N, C-alpha and C positions, 0 to 999 in steps of 0.2 A: 758584552758592553756594560760599562757604567755610564749611563745617562748623564747629561748635564746637570749639573747642581749648584747651588752655591758653595763656596768653600774652596778649601786647599787640600792638596794630597802629597805626601812624600812616601817614599821607601828606602830601605836599604835590603841589598841582596844579601843574604846569609850565606847562601851557596847556589852553584850554578850559574847559569846565564838567562836573562829574559829580555824580551823586547817591548819596551812601552810603544804601543800603537795608540793612533788618532784615527779617526774616521777618514781625515784627508792625507793620512800617512798609514796606510795598513801594512807596508813592509816593517816600519818602527824603527825605533833607536835602540841598538843594543844595551844593556846595562848588565855588567859583570860582577862576578862575586868582589865584595867589598866596596861596591859602589852605590851611589845614592841617587835616586831621582825625585822630581817635583814636577808636579802639573797641577795647573788651575783647574778645578771642576766644571768651568763654563763650557766644555765641550767633549763629548762622548770618547773614551779611551777605554783601553784595555790591555793588560799584559798577556803575552804569548811566549810560551816555552817551545822552541822549534826543536830541542833535542829530545832523546830518549831518556835521559838523566833527570831527576828531580831537581826542583829549585825550591829554595825558601826564600820567604820575602817578610820583612818587618814592613808592613803597611800603616801608616797613620792617616788618618782623615780627619778634618774639622769643616765644618760639623758632622759627628758621625752619620754615616749613611746606611748602615745596618746593624 
């Protein structure tokens, strides 16, 4: 989990499929290769890979949290 923080995050799925999950939505929203996602940092969230295949993500966070 990425704990709540100030800022914003966006990502681009380079390969594979992931699910963008929040504590209030643990099933998540699917994000496929070639798609982007955006989330405000004010709620806990994480990405989940439900397949056996690797996924690559370009993830941008402001301000940097790691």
